[in-house]
N, C-alpha and C positions, 0 to 999 in steps of 0.2 A: 337683816333678814333679804328684806327686798335686793338690796346689791349681789347679795350672794347669790341669788337666785338666777337673777341678772347677768352675773358675770358667768356662772354653769349653764347657760344657755346658750351667750355667747361662744363660751367653747367648743359648747356641744354644734352651735354653727360650724364653727370652723373644724370640730373635726369633720364632720358631715364632708363639708366644699374637701377636705384631705385628706380624705378616706376615697372620695370620687376621682381626685385628680391622682390618687396614686392609683386606683384600677385603672386606668387611663392609659398610663405609663408604662403596667404591668401588660395591659394588654398590648401596645405599641411594642414593649420591650420582647414580647413573644414571636410578634409579630415577624421585628428584626431576626432574630435570633432561629427561628425554623426558615428565615431565608439565608441566612449565614450560614446554618447546616447544611442545606442543600448548595450552596456554592463551593463548601468544604469539601463535601464529596464529590462535586465535579473536579473541584483540583486534585486530590487527592489520585482519583482515576487518570488526568494527564500525568499526575508526577510519576507513576507508578508505568504509562506508556512512552512518558517520558525516557526513563531508569530502560527500557526494554530497549529503546530504537538508540539509544547510549550506547549499551551495551555489545547488540547488534555491530554497529557503526563502528566501533573500536575491534568489533572481533574484522570486521571485512580491510578496515584499513590494517590491520596489521598483516593480513591474509593476501593485501593488494602489494605492501612492502615487501613480504618477501617471494609472491612471486615477481617483479619487479627487479629485488635480488636475483632469482635465479636467470630471468630473462638477461639482464646485462653481462652475467656471467658466461651463459651460453653460448652468446653474442661476441663477448669477448674471447671464448676459449675456441670455440667453434670450428673448423676448418674444410670449408665450404668447394673449397678445391678438390679433398681428396672424395670427396664422393661424386663426384660430375669426373673426375678421372678413372672411376673403379665401370664408369657405365661403357659400354660397347655399341658401336652399330647394328647389332643384332637385341637387344634392346629397344633401340628404339623402331626397330621392324616390327619387334611382338608389341609395342604398344600399338603400333599404327594397324597392325591387326588387328588386336583385340579392341578396337575405335570403330573400325569397320564392322569385324562380327557382330557389337552391338548395336552400330545401325541398323544391319541390315537387320538383327530381331525388331526392332522398334517400328522398321519401315513397313515390315507385314502389322503391324498392331495399326500404326495412324491409319493405313488403311481400312482399314477392317471397322475403324474410329469412323470414318469420314461416312463409311456405308449406312452406319449408325447411325449416325448426324442426318441425313439425308432421309433416311426414313421418320427419324421423329420430325422434322419440316413437315413434309407430307404431310402425316398425320395432320401436325400441328396447324395444316393449311385447309386440310378436309374438316377438320373439328372448327376452324371460324366460318367455313363456306357454311357451316351445317345452321 
């Protein structure tokens, strides 16, 4: 009976040690699992963003390819000489006259702007002197 009691006490001590080890390993596992879960969320978000960006890239690639093909077609088929031949000297004279009209309109604005700038400079100079 004494021998059985000693074995029981020995088993009880072993079980207590094993329970402590299990508790420690369980806590370690929980800590690692929460870390893993948080990293998994980050990875899932990154995958979603990557999928959206990949779709956007594919869309832009297709659009770019279509536009390049259109440009090549236009450059290959467009006859630039017909447009220049259709223009007359009067067209160029009208263009020059419209540019002169725009320049004269802008000249009035620039002179007014220069006057306003000079006024601002004088006001700032007066403020700096005070």
